PDB file of N, CA, C, O and CB in Angstrom:
ATOM      1  N   MET A   1     319.684 -79.943 -42.538  1.00  0.00           N
ATOM      2  CA  MET A   1     319.183 -79.253 -43.703  1.00  0.00           C
ATOM      3  C   MET A   1     319.683 -77.811 -43.648  1.00  0.00           C
ATOM      4  O   MET A   1     319.644 -77.166 -42.600  1.00  0.00           O
ATOM      5  CB  MET A   1     317.626 -79.317 -43.771  1.00  0.00           C
ATOM      6  N   ARG A   2     320.133 -77.340 -44.743  1.00  0.00           N
ATOM      7  CA  ARG A   2     320.623 -75.971 -44.823  1.00  0.00           C
ATOM      8  C   ARG A   2     319.572 -75.123 -45.533  1.00  0.00           C
ATOM      9  O   ARG A   2     319.039 -75.500 -46.576  1.00  0.00           O
ATOM     10  CB  ARG A   2     321.997 -75.905 -45.565  1.00  0.00           C
ATOM     11  N   THR A   3     319.289 -73.958 -44.932  1.00  0.00           N
ATOM     12  CA  THR A   3     318.319 -73.043 -45.535  1.00  0.00           C
ATOM     13  C   THR A   3     318.713 -71.612 -45.206  1.00  0.00           C
ATOM     14  O   THR A   3     319.519 -71.369 -44.308  1.00  0.00           O
ATOM     15  CB  THR A   3     316.877 -73.346 -45.036  1.00  0.00           C
ATOM     16  N   SER A   4     318.151 -70.690 -45.920  1.00  0.00           N
ATOM     17  CA  SER A   4     318.434 -69.281 -45.688  1.00  0.00           C
ATOM     18  C   SER A   4     317.111 -68.578 -45.390  1.00  0.00           C
ATOM     19  O   SER A   4     316.184 -68.600 -46.200  1.00  0.00           O
ATOM     20  CB  SER A   4     319.160 -68.631 -46.920  1.00  0.00           C
ATOM     21  N   ILE A   5     317.038 -67.947 -44.197  1.00  0.00           N
ATOM     22  CA  ILE A   5     315.821 -67.236 -43.808  1.00  0.00           C
ATOM     23  C   ILE A   5     316.200 -65.928 -43.121  1.00  0.00           C
ATOM     24  O   ILE A   5     317.299 -65.789 -42.584  1.00  0.00           O
ATOM     25  CB  ILE A   5     314.937 -68.111 -42.874  1.00  0.00           C
ATOM     26  N   GLU A   6     315.285 -64.986 -43.147  1.00  0.00           N
ATOM     27  CA  GLU A   6     315.494 -63.726 -42.443  1.00  0.00           C
ATOM     28  C   GLU A   6     314.779 -63.805 -41.102  1.00  0.00           C
ATOM     29  O   GLU A   6     313.594 -64.131 -41.034  1.00  0.00           O
ATOM     30  CB  GLU A   6     314.981 -62.511 -43.284  1.00  0.00           C
ATOM     31  N   LEU A   7     315.518 -63.500 -40.028  1.00  0.00           N
ATOM     32  CA  LEU A   7     314.963 -63.542 -38.679  1.00  0.00           C
ATOM     33  C   LEU A   7     315.170 -62.195 -38.003  1.00  0.00           C
ATOM     34  O   LEU A   7     316.091 -61.453 -38.345  1.00  0.00           O
ATOM     35  CB  LEU A   7     315.610 -64.676 -37.848  1.00  0.00           C
ATOM     36  N   ASP A   8     314.317 -61.890 -37.053  1.00  0.00           N
ATOM     37  CA  ASP A   8     314.445 -60.685 -36.240  1.00  0.00           C
ATOM     38  C   ASP A   8     315.675 -60.875 -35.342  1.00  0.00           C
ATOM     39  O   ASP A   8     315.666 -61.718 -34.445  1.00  0.00           O
ATOM     40  CB  ASP A   8     313.131 -60.414 -35.386  1.00  0.00           C
ATOM     41  N   GLU A   9     316.718 -60.098 -35.585  1.00  0.00           N
ATOM     42  CA  GLU A   9     317.984 -60.271 -34.876  1.00  0.00           C
ATOM     43  C   GLU A   9     317.829 -60.110 -33.361  1.00  0.00           C
ATOM     44  O   GLU A   9     318.407 -60.877 -32.591  1.00  0.00           O
ATOM     45  CB  GLU A   9     319.007 -59.274 -35.395  1.00  0.00           C
ATOM     46  N   ALA A  10     317.054 -59.120 -32.939  1.00  0.00           N
ATOM     47  CA  ALA A  10     316.846 -58.900 -31.504  1.00  0.00           C
ATOM     48  C   ALA A  10     316.125 -60.082 -30.874  1.00  0.00           C
ATOM     49  O   ALA A  10     316.437 -60.481 -29.752  1.00  0.00           O
ATOM     50  CB  ALA A  10     316.049 -57.608 -31.266  1.00  0.00           C
ATOM     51  N   LEU A  11     315.167 -60.639 -31.592  1.00  0.00           N
ATOM     52  CA  LEU A  11     314.421 -61.787 -31.084  1.00  0.00           C
ATOM     53  C   LEU A  11     315.324 -63.014 -30.970  1.00  0.00           C
ATOM     54  O   LEU A  11     315.237 -63.761 -29.996  1.00  0.00           O
ATOM     55  CB  LEU A  11     313.221 -62.092 -31.994  1.00  0.00           C
ATOM     56  N   VAL A  12     316.183 -63.220 -31.955  1.00  0.00           N
ATOM     57  CA  VAL A  12     317.127 -64.344 -31.915  1.00  0.00           C
ATOM     58  C   VAL A  12     318.074 -64.184 -30.730  1.00  0.00           C
ATOM     59  O   VAL A  12     318.335 -65.149 -30.011  1.00  0.00           O
ATOM     60  CB  VAL A  12     317.932 -64.439 -33.240  1.00  0.00           C
ATOM     61  N   GLU A  13     318.588 -62.981 -30.523  1.00  0.00           N
ATOM     62  CA  GLU A  13     319.498 -62.737 -29.401  1.00  0.00           C
ATOM     63  C   GLU A  13     318.804 -62.976 -28.067  1.00  0.00           C
ATOM     64  O   GLU A  13     319.390 -63.562 -27.156  1.00  0.00           O
ATOM     65  CB  GLU A  13     320.043 -61.308 -29.457  1.00  0.00           C
ATOM     66  N   GLU A  14     317.567 -62.527 -27.950  1.00  0.00           N
ATOM     67  CA  GLU A  14     316.814 -62.748 -26.710  1.00  0.00           C
ATOM     68  C   GLU A  14     316.579 -64.240 -26.490  1.00  0.00           C
ATOM     69  O   GLU A  14     316.710 -64.731 -25.369  1.00  0.00           O
ATOM     70  CB  GLU A  14     315.464 -61.994 -26.748  1.00  0.00           C
ATOM     71  N   ALA A  15     316.236 -64.956 -27.548  1.00  0.00           N
ATOM     72  CA  ALA A  15     316.014 -66.399 -27.446  1.00  0.00           C
ATOM     73  C   ALA A  15     317.303 -67.112 -27.056  1.00  0.00           C
ATOM     74  O   ALA A  15     317.273 -68.046 -26.254  1.00  0.00           O
ATOM     75  CB  ALA A  15     315.477 -66.959 -28.777  1.00  0.00           C
ATOM     76  N   GLN A  16     318.433 -66.684 -27.612  1.00  0.00           N
ATOM     77  CA  GLN A  16     319.716 -67.284 -27.257  1.00  0.00           C
ATOM     78  C   GLN A  16     320.012 -67.074 -25.774  1.00  0.00           C
ATOM     79  O   GLN A  16     320.518 -67.974 -25.103  1.00  0.00           O
ATOM     80  CB  GLN A  16     320.847 -66.690 -28.116  1.00  0.00           C
ATOM     81  N   THR A  17     319.696 -65.892 -25.270  1.00  0.00           N
ATOM     82  CA  THR A  17     319.926 -65.603 -23.855  1.00  0.00           C
ATOM     83  C   THR A  17     319.061 -66.492 -22.972  1.00  0.00           C
ATOM     84  O   THR A  17     319.557 -67.090 -22.017  1.00  0.00           O
ATOM     85  CB  THR A  17     319.642 -64.126 -23.555  1.00  0.00           C
ATOM     86  N   TYR A  18     317.769 -66.582 -23.287  1.00  0.00           N
ATOM     87  CA  TYR A  18     316.862 -67.416 -22.498  1.00  0.00           C
ATOM     88  C   TYR A  18     317.249 -68.886 -22.565  1.00  0.00           C
ATOM     89  O   TYR A  18     317.180 -69.597 -21.562  1.00  0.00           O
ATOM     90  CB  TYR A  18     315.429 -67.237 -22.979  1.00  0.00           C
ATOM     91  N   ALA A  19     317.652 -69.340 -23.737  1.00  0.00           N
ATOM     92  CA  ALA A  19     317.960 -70.754 -23.930  1.00  0.00           C
ATOM     93  C   ALA A  19     319.355 -71.116 -23.434  1.00  0.00           C
ATOM     94  O   ALA A  19     319.643 -72.285 -23.181  1.00  0.00           O
ATOM     95  CB  ALA A  19     317.830 -71.116 -25.392  1.00  0.00           C
ATOM     96  N   GLY A  20     320.208 -70.130 -23.296  1.00  0.00           N
ATOM     97  CA  GLY A  20     321.571 -70.402 -22.861  1.00  0.00           C
ATOM     98  C   GLY A  20     322.397 -71.093 -23.938  1.00  0.00           C
ATOM     99  O   GLY A  20     323.273 -71.901 -23.631  1.00  0.00           O
ATOM    100  N   VAL A  21     322.121 -70.780 -25.178  1.00  0.00           N
ATOM    101  CA  VAL A  21     322.879 -71.361 -26.289  1.00  0.00           C
ATOM    102  C   VAL A  21     323.635 -70.255 -27.001  1.00  0.00           C
ATOM    103  O   VAL A  21     323.297 -69.078 -26.881  1.00  0.00           O
ATOM    104  CB  VAL A  21     321.943 -72.115 -27.279  1.00  0.00           C
ATOM    105  N   GLY A  22     324.670 -70.649 -27.751  1.00  0.00           N
ATOM    106  CA  GLY A  22     325.513 -69.646 -28.361  1.00  0.00           C
ATOM    107  C   GLY A  22     325.322 -69.424 -29.841  1.00  0.00           C
ATOM    108  O   GLY A  22     325.712 -68.382 -30.367  1.00  0.00           O
ATOM    109  N   THR A  23     324.728 -70.386 -30.522  1.00  0.00           N
ATOM    110  CA  THR A  23     324.626 -70.237 -31.974  1.00  0.00           C
ATOM    111  C   THR A  23     323.179 -70.118 -32.424  1.00  0.00           C
ATOM    112  O   THR A  23     322.252 -70.553 -31.740  1.00  0.00           O
ATOM    113  CB  THR A  23     325.289 -71.414 -32.673  1.00  0.00           C
ATOM    114  N   MET A  24     323.017 -69.520 -33.588  1.00  0.00           N
ATOM    115  CA  MET A  24     321.684 -69.388 -34.159  1.00  0.00           C
ATOM    116  C   MET A  24     321.128 -70.773 -34.494  1.00  0.00           C
ATOM    117  O   MET A  24     319.933 -71.022 -34.337  1.00  0.00           O
ATOM    118  CB  MET A  24     321.712 -68.490 -35.421  1.00  0.00           C
ATOM    119  N   HIS A  25     321.997 -71.665 -34.953  1.00  0.00           N
ATOM    120  CA  HIS A  25     321.559 -73.030 -35.268  1.00  0.00           C
ATOM    121  C   HIS A  25     320.934 -73.682 -34.034  1.00  0.00           C
ATOM    122  O   HIS A  25     319.872 -74.297 -34.124  1.00  0.00           O
ATOM    123  CB  HIS A  25     322.750 -73.882 -35.782  1.00  0.00           C
ATOM    124  N   GLU A  26     321.596 -73.545 -32.884  1.00  0.00           N
ATOM    125  CA  GLU A  26     321.091 -74.151 -31.650  1.00  0.00           C
ATOM    126  C   GLU A  26     319.754 -73.550 -31.230  1.00  0.00           C
ATOM    127  O   GLU A  26     318.848 -74.276 -30.822  1.00  0.00           O
ATOM    128  CB  GLU A  26     322.108 -73.983 -30.527  1.00  0.00           C
ATOM    129  N   VAL A  27     319.627 -72.239 -31.327  1.00  0.00           N
ATOM    130  CA  VAL A  27     318.391 -71.598 -30.881  1.00  0.00           C
ATOM    131  C   VAL A  27     317.230 -71.935 -31.813  1.00  0.00           C
ATOM    132  O   VAL A  27     316.109 -72.133 -31.346  1.00  0.00           O
ATOM    133  CB  VAL A  27     318.578 -70.079 -30.800  1.00  0.00           C
ATOM    134  N   VAL A  28     317.475 -72.004 -33.113  1.00  0.00           N
ATOM    135  CA  VAL A  28     316.406 -72.359 -34.054  1.00  0.00           C
ATOM    136  C   VAL A  28     316.007 -73.817 -33.855  1.00  0.00           C
ATOM    137  O   VAL A  28     314.820 -74.143 -33.875  1.00  0.00           O
ATOM    138  CB  VAL A  28     316.855 -72.114 -35.521  1.00  0.00           C
ATOM    139  N   ASP A  29     316.992 -74.699 -33.664  1.00  0.00           N
ATOM    140  CA  ASP A  29     316.709 -76.115 -33.431  1.00  0.00           C
ATOM    141  C   ASP A  29     315.871 -76.294 -32.164  1.00  0.00           C
ATOM    142  O   ASP A  29     314.888 -77.035 -32.166  1.00  0.00           O
ATOM    143  CB  ASP A  29     318.022 -76.919 -33.321  1.00  0.00           C
ATOM    144  N   LEU A  30     316.262 -75.613 -31.086  1.00  0.00           N
ATOM    145  CA  LEU A  30     315.522 -75.695 -29.829  1.00  0.00           C
ATOM    146  C   LEU A  30     314.111 -75.132 -29.987  1.00  0.00           C
ATOM    147  O   LEU A  30     313.153 -75.711 -29.476  1.00  0.00           O
ATOM    148  CB  LEU A  30     316.268 -74.945 -28.720  1.00  0.00           C
ATOM    149  N   ALA A  31     313.980 -74.023 -30.682  1.00  0.00           N
ATOM    150  CA  ALA A  31     312.660 -73.412 -30.884  1.00  0.00           C
ATOM    151  C   ALA A  31     311.734 -74.348 -31.648  1.00  0.00           C
ATOM    152  O   ALA A  31     310.555 -74.466 -31.311  1.00  0.00           O
ATOM    153  CB  ALA A  31     312.793 -72.081 -31.637  1.00  0.00           C
ATOM    154  N   LEU A  32     312.255 -75.012 -32.668  1.00  0.00           N
ATOM    155  CA  LEU A  32     311.432 -75.951 -33.435  1.00  0.00           C
ATOM    156  C   LEU A  32     311.011 -77.143 -32.581  1.00  0.00           C
ATOM    157  O   LEU A  32     309.865 -77.585 -32.650  1.00  0.00           O
ATOM    158  CB  LEU A  32     312.192 -76.438 -34.673  1.00  0.00           C
ATOM    159  N   LYS A  33     311.938 -77.662 -31.777  1.00  0.00           N
ATOM    160  CA  LYS A  33     311.608 -78.798 -30.899  1.00  0.00           C
ATOM    161  C   LYS A  33     310.522 -78.411 -29.902  1.00  0.00           C
ATOM    162  O   LYS A  33     309.581 -79.172 -29.677  1.00  0.00           O
ATOM    163  CB  LYS A  33     312.867 -79.290 -30.146  1.00  0.00           C
ATOM    164  N   GLU A  34     310.652 -77.230 -29.306  1.00  0.00           N
ATOM    165  CA  GLU A  34     309.655 -76.788 -28.332  1.00  0.00           C
ATOM    166  C   GLU A  34     308.312 -76.521 -29.002  1.00  0.00           C
ATOM    167  O   GLU A  34     307.269 -76.820 -28.420  1.00  0.00           O
ATOM    168  CB  GLU A  34     310.138 -75.530 -27.609  1.00  0.00           C
ATOM    169  N   PHE A  35     308.315 -75.972 -30.197  1.00  0.00           N
ATOM    170  CA  PHE A  35     307.080 -75.729 -30.936  1.00  0.00           C
ATOM    171  C   PHE A  35     306.346 -77.042 -31.191  1.00  0.00           C
ATOM    172  O   PHE A  35     305.141 -77.141 -30.962  1.00  0.00           O
ATOM    173  CB  PHE A  35     307.377 -75.013 -32.266  1.00  0.00           C
ATOM    174  N   VAL A  36     307.075 -78.045 -31.664  1.00  0.00           N
ATOM    175  CA  VAL A  36     306.462 -79.348 -31.951  1.00  0.00           C
ATOM    176  C   VAL A  36     305.940 -79.983 -30.666  1.00  0.00           C
ATOM    177  O   VAL A  36     304.845 -80.545 -30.663  1.00  0.00           O
ATOM    178  CB  VAL A  36     307.478 -80.290 -32.639  1.00  0.00           C
ATOM    179  N   ALA A  37     306.703 -79.905 -29.576  1.00  0.00           N
ATOM    180  CA  ALA A  37     306.263 -80.489 -28.305  1.00  0.00           C
ATOM    181  C   ALA A  37     304.976 -79.828 -27.812  1.00  0.00           C
ATOM    182  O   ALA A  37     304.069 -80.511 -27.336  1.00  0.00           O
ATOM    183  CB  ALA A  37     307.368 -80.351 -27.242  1.00  0.00           C
ATOM    184  N   ILE A  38     304.896 -78.517 -27.925  1.00  0.00           N
ATOM    185  CA  ILE A  38     303.690 -77.793 -27.498  1.00  0.00           C
ATOM    186  C   ILE A  38     302.494 -78.214 -28.330  1.00  0.00           C
ATOM    187  O   ILE A  38     301.413 -78.439 -27.786  1.00  0.00           O
ATOM    188  CB  ILE A  38     303.898 -76.271 -27.606  1.00  0.00           C
ATOM    189  N   ARG A  39     302.667 -78.324 -29.635  1.00  0.00           N
ATOM    190  CA  ARG A  39     301.556 -78.722 -30.509  1.00  0.00           C
ATOM    191  C   ARG A  39     301.127 -80.161 -30.242  1.00  0.00           C
ATOM    192  O   ARG A  39     299.936 -80.468 -30.288  1.00  0.00           O
ATOM    193  CB  ARG A  39     301.951 -78.562 -31.982  1.00  0.00           C
ATOM    194  N   ARG A  40     302.084 -81.047 -29.963  1.00  0.00           N
ATOM    195  CA  ARG A  40     301.727 -82.437 -29.648  1.00  0.00           C
ATOM    196  C   ARG A  40     300.889 -82.502 -28.377  1.00  0.00           C
ATOM    197  O   ARG A  40     299.888 -83.216 -28.324  1.00  0.00           O
ATOM    198  CB  ARG A  40     302.995 -83.302 -29.492  1.00  0.00           C
ATOM    199  N   ARG A  41     301.302 -81.751 -27.349  1.00  0.00           N
ATOM    200  CA  ARG A  41     300.532 -81.737 -26.100  1.00  0.00           C
ATOM    201  C   ARG A  41     299.135 -81.181 -26.339  1.00  0.00           C
ATOM    202  O   ARG A  41     298.162 -81.687 -25.781  1.00  0.00           O
ATOM    203  CB  ARG A  41     301.256 -80.906 -25.022  1.00  0.00           C
ATOM    204  N   ARG A  42     299.031 -80.151 -27.160  1.00  0.00           N
ATOM    205  CA  ARG A  42     297.724 -79.572 -27.476  1.00  0.00           C
ATOM    206  C   ARG A  42     296.847 -80.592 -28.189  1.00  0.00           C
ATOM    207  O   ARG A  42     295.663 -80.723 -27.879  1.00  0.00           O
ATOM    208  CB  ARG A  42     297.885 -78.311 -28.344  1.00  0.00           C
ATOM    209  N   ASP A  43     297.423 -81.308 -29.137  1.00  0.00           N
ATOM    210  CA  ASP A  43     296.664 -82.312 -29.880  1.00  0.00           C
ATOM    211  C   ASP A  43     296.187 -83.436 -28.963  1.00  0.00           C
ATOM    212  O   ASP A  43     295.068 -83.927 -29.115  1.00  0.00           O
ATOM    213  CB  ASP A  43     297.515 -82.888 -31.016  1.00  0.00           C
ATOM    214  N   ILE A  44     297.025 -83.843 -28.015  1.00  0.00           N
ATOM    215  CA  ILE A  44     296.630 -84.882 -27.063  1.00  0.00           C
ATOM    216  C   ILE A  44     295.500 -84.358 -26.181  1.00  0.00           C
ATOM    217  O   ILE A  44     294.553 -85.085 -25.883  1.00  0.00           O
ATOM    218  CB  ILE A  44     297.842 -85.331 -26.194  1.00  0.00           C
ATOM    219  N   GLY A  45     295.600 -83.104 -25.766  1.00  0.00           N
ATOM    220  CA  GLY A  45     294.554 -82.501 -24.939  1.00  0.00           C
ATOM    221  C   GLY A  45     293.211 -82.448 -25.631  1.00  0.00           C
ATOM    222  O   GLY A  45     292.169 -82.509 -24.979  1.00  0.00           O
ATOM    223  N   GLU A  46     293.227 -82.333 -26.948  1.00  0.00           N
ATOM    224  CA  GLU A  46     291.970 -82.293 -27.697  1.00  0.00           C
ATOM    225  C   GLU A  46     291.253 -83.642 -27.691  1.00  0.00           C
ATOM    226  O   GLU A  46     290.072 -83.717 -28.030  1.00  0.00           O
ATOM    227  CB  GLU A  46     292.232 -81.858 -29.132  1.00  0.00           C
ATOM    228  N   LEU A  47     291.957 -84.707 -27.308  1.00  0.00           N
ATOM    229  CA  LEU A  47     291.335 -86.029 -27.234  1.00  0.00           C
ATOM    230  C   LEU A  47     290.550 -86.227 -25.936  1.00  0.00           C
ATOM    231  O   LEU A  47     289.790 -87.186 -25.803  1.00  0.00           O
ATOM    232  CB  LEU A  47     292.397 -87.110 -27.360  1.00  0.00           C
ATOM    233  N   PHE A  48     290.741 -85.302 -24.971  1.00  0.00           N
ATOM    234  CA  PHE A  48     290.063 -85.436 -23.689  1.00  0.00           C
ATOM    235  C   PHE A  48     288.555 -85.536 -23.896  1.00  0.00           C
ATOM    236  O   PHE A  48     287.944 -84.689 -24.547  1.00  0.00           O
ATOM    237  CB  PHE A  48     290.403 -84.250 -22.770  1.00  0.00           C
ATOM    238  N   GLY A  49     287.979 -86.573 -23.339  1.00  0.00           N
ATOM    239  CA  GLY A  49     286.541 -86.784 -23.447  1.00  0.00           C
ATOM    240  C   GLY A  49     286.120 -87.517 -24.703  1.00  0.00           C
ATOM    241  O   GLY A  49     284.944 -87.845 -24.859  1.00  0.00           O
ATOM    242  N   LYS A  50     287.057 -87.781 -25.605  1.00  0.00           N
ATOM    243  CA  LYS A  50     286.730 -88.461 -26.850  1.00  0.00           C
ATOM    244  C   LYS A  50     287.182 -89.921 -26.851  1.00  0.00           C
ATOM    245  O   LYS A  50     286.764 -90.705 -27.703  1.00  0.00           O
ATOM    246  CB  LYS A  50     287.359 -87.731 -28.014  1.00  0.00           C
ATOM    247  N   VAL A  51     288.027 -90.276 -25.904  1.00  0.00           N
ATOM    248  CA  VAL A  51     288.566 -91.627 -25.837  1.00  0.00           C
ATOM    249  C   VAL A  51     287.944 -92.332 -24.641  1.00  0.00           C
ATOM    250  O   VAL A  51     287.963 -91.818 -23.522  1.00  0.00           O
ATOM    251  CB  VAL A  51     290.123 -91.613 -25.733  1.00  0.00           C
ATOM    252  N   GLU A  52     287.398 -93.505 -24.888  1.00  0.00           N
ATOM    253  CA  GLU A  52     286.825 -94.283 -23.789  1.00  0.00           C
ATOM    254  C   GLU A  52     287.899 -95.186 -23.195  1.00  0.00           C
ATOM    255  O   GLU A  52     288.625 -95.868 -23.917  1.00  0.00           O
ATOM    256  CB  GLU A  52     285.610 -95.122 -24.275  1.00  0.00           C
ATOM    257  N   ILE A  53     287.986 -95.179 -21.887  1.00  0.00           N
ATOM    258  CA  ILE A  53     288.953 -96.017 -21.190  1.00  0.00           C
ATOM    259  C   ILE A  53     288.186 -97.042 -20.375  1.00  0.00           C
ATOM    260  O   ILE A  53     287.244 -96.711 -19.655  1.00  0.00           O
ATOM    261  CB  ILE A  53     289.898 -95.168 -20.283  1.00  0.00           C
ATOM    262  N   ASP A  54     288.607 -98.293 -20.502  1.00  0.00           N
ATOM    263  CA  ASP A  54     287.975 -99.387 -19.772  1.00  0.00           C
ATOM    264  C   ASP A  54     288.253 -99.202 -18.284  1.00  0.00           C
ATOM    265  O   ASP A  54     289.417 -99.218 -17.884  1.00  0.00           O
ATOM    266  CB  ASP A  54     288.492-100.774 -20.271  1.00  0.00           C
ATOM    267  N   PRO A  55     287.239 -99.029 -17.458  1.00  0.00           N
ATOM    268  CA  PRO A  55     287.462 -98.800 -16.025  1.00  0.00           C
ATOM    269  C   PRO A  55     288.093-100.004 -15.328  1.00  0.00           C
ATOM    270  O   PRO A  55     288.654 -99.857 -14.242  1.00  0.00           O
ATOM    271  CB  PRO A  55     286.150 -98.455 -15.348  1.00  0.00           C
ATOM    272  N   ASP A  56     288.014-101.186 -15.929  1.00  0.00           N
ATOM    273  CA  ASP A  56     288.604-102.384 -15.330  1.00  0.00           C
ATOM    274  C   ASP A  56     290.040-102.627 -15.781  1.00  0.00           C
ATOM    275  O   ASP A  56     290.668-103.580 -15.321  1.00  0.00           O
ATOM    276  CB  ASP A  56     287.762-103.590 -15.665  1.00  0.00           C
ATOM    277  N   TYR A  57     290.569-101.803 -16.657  1.00  0.00           N
ATOM    278  CA  TYR A  57     291.927-101.985 -17.165  1.00  0.00           C
ATOM    279  C   TYR A  57     292.929-101.712 -16.056  1.00  0.00           C
ATOM    280  O   TYR A  57     292.881-100.665 -15.411  1.00  0.00           O
ATOM    281  CB  TYR A  57     292.193-101.063 -18.376  1.00  0.00           C
ATOM    282  N   ASP A  58     293.843-102.662 -15.836  1.00  0.00           N
ATOM    283  CA  ASP A  58     294.852-102.534 -14.785  1.00  0.00           C
ATOM    284  C   ASP A  58     296.202-102.236 -15.433  1.00  0.00           C
ATOM    285  O   ASP A  58     296.944-103.152 -15.788  1.00  0.00           O
ATOM    286  CB  ASP A  58     294.926-103.830 -13.912  1.00  0.00           C
ATOM    287  N   TYR A  59     296.515-100.953 -15.583  1.00  0.00           N
ATOM    288  CA  TYR A  59     297.769-100.579 -16.224  1.00  0.00           C
ATOM    289  C   TYR A  59     298.982-100.975 -15.382  1.00  0.00           C
ATOM    290  O   TYR A  59     300.079-101.122 -15.920  1.00  0.00           O
ATOM    291  CB  TYR A  59     297.791 -99.084 -16.490  1.00  0.00           C
ATOM    292  N   LYS A  60     298.806-101.148 -14.085  1.00  0.00           N
ATOM    293  CA  LYS A  60     299.919-101.536 -13.220  1.00  0.00           C
ATOM    294  C   LYS A  60     300.305-102.997 -13.411  1.00  0.00           C
ATOM    295  O   LYS A  60     301.424-103.391 -13.080  1.00  0.00           O
ATOM    296  CB  LYS A  60     299.564-101.286 -11.766  1.00  0.00           C
ATOM    297  N   ALA A  61     299.397-103.798 -13.938  1.00  0.00           N
ATOM    298  CA  ALA A  61     299.693-105.215 -14.170  1.00  0.00           C
ATOM    299  C   ALA A  61     300.842-105.368 -15.158  1.00  0.00           C
ATOM    300  O   ALA A  61     301.652-106.284 -15.019  1.00  0.00           O
ATOM    301  CB  ALA A  61     298.445-105.951 -14.690  1.00  0.00           C
ATOM    302  N   LEU A  62     300.926-104.501 -16.140  1.00  0.00           N
ATOM    303  CA  LEU A  62     302.017-104.570 -17.110  1.00  0.00           C
ATOM    304  C   LEU A  62     303.363-104.328 -16.443  1.00  0.00           C
ATOM    305  O   LEU A  62     304.370-104.900 -16.859  1.00  0.00           O
ATOM    306  CB  LEU A  62     301.800-103.555 -18.229  1.00  0.00           C
ATOM    307  N   ARG A  63     303.390-103.507 -15.437  1.00  0.00           N
ATOM    308  CA  ARG A  63     304.642-103.218 -14.727  1.00  0.00           C
ATOM    309  C   ARG A  63     305.080-104.403 -13.875  1.00  0.00           C
ATOM    310  O   ARG A  63     306.277-104.605 -13.669  1.00  0.00           O
ATOM    311  CB  ARG A  63     304.484-101.973 -13.847  1.00  0.00           C
ATOM    312  N   ARG A  64     304.138-105.177 -13.384  1.00  0.00           N
ATOM    313  CA  ARG A  64     304.455-106.315 -12.513  1.00  0.00           C
ATOM    314  C   ARG A  64     304.946-107.526 -13.297  1.00  0.00           C
ATOM    315  O   ARG A  64     305.490-108.455 -12.699  1.00  0.00           O
ATOM    316  CB  ARG A  64     303.237-106.700 -11.697  1.00  0.00           C
ATOM    317  N   GLU A  65     304.772-107.546 -14.606  1.00  0.00           N
ATOM    318  CA  GLU A  65     305.114-108.715 -15.400  1.00  0.00           C
ATOM    319  C   GLU A  65     306.604-108.875 -15.638  1.00  0.00           C
ATOM    320  O   GLU A  65     307.010-109.852 -16.268  1.00  0.00           O
ATOM    321  CB  GLU A  65     304.414-108.650 -16.707  1.00  0.00           C
ATOM    322  N   ASP A  66     307.427-107.971 -15.169  1.00  0.00           N
ATOM    323  CA  ASP A  66     308.885-108.080 -15.359  1.00  0.00           C
ATOM    324  C   ASP A  66     309.385-109.187 -14.552  1.00  0.00           C
ATOM    325  O   ASP A  66     310.585-109.463 -14.557  1.00  0.00           O
ATOM    326  CB  ASP A  66     309.617-106.803 -14.993  1.00  0.00           C
TER     327      ASP A  66
END
């Protein structure tokens, strides 16, 4: 997708340095991926204590069925 946005040039340069990428496209793409990953982990963490897990469930049994 092509779009036009104004970004803080110093911030983009710093992000490029930390990420080890050379283009603005790469740094924006990486930043979006990391943002989504962080939010997904946060959302999963909010489920803690809300999901009941069967204490007798043997998750290792699925691995042995190969």
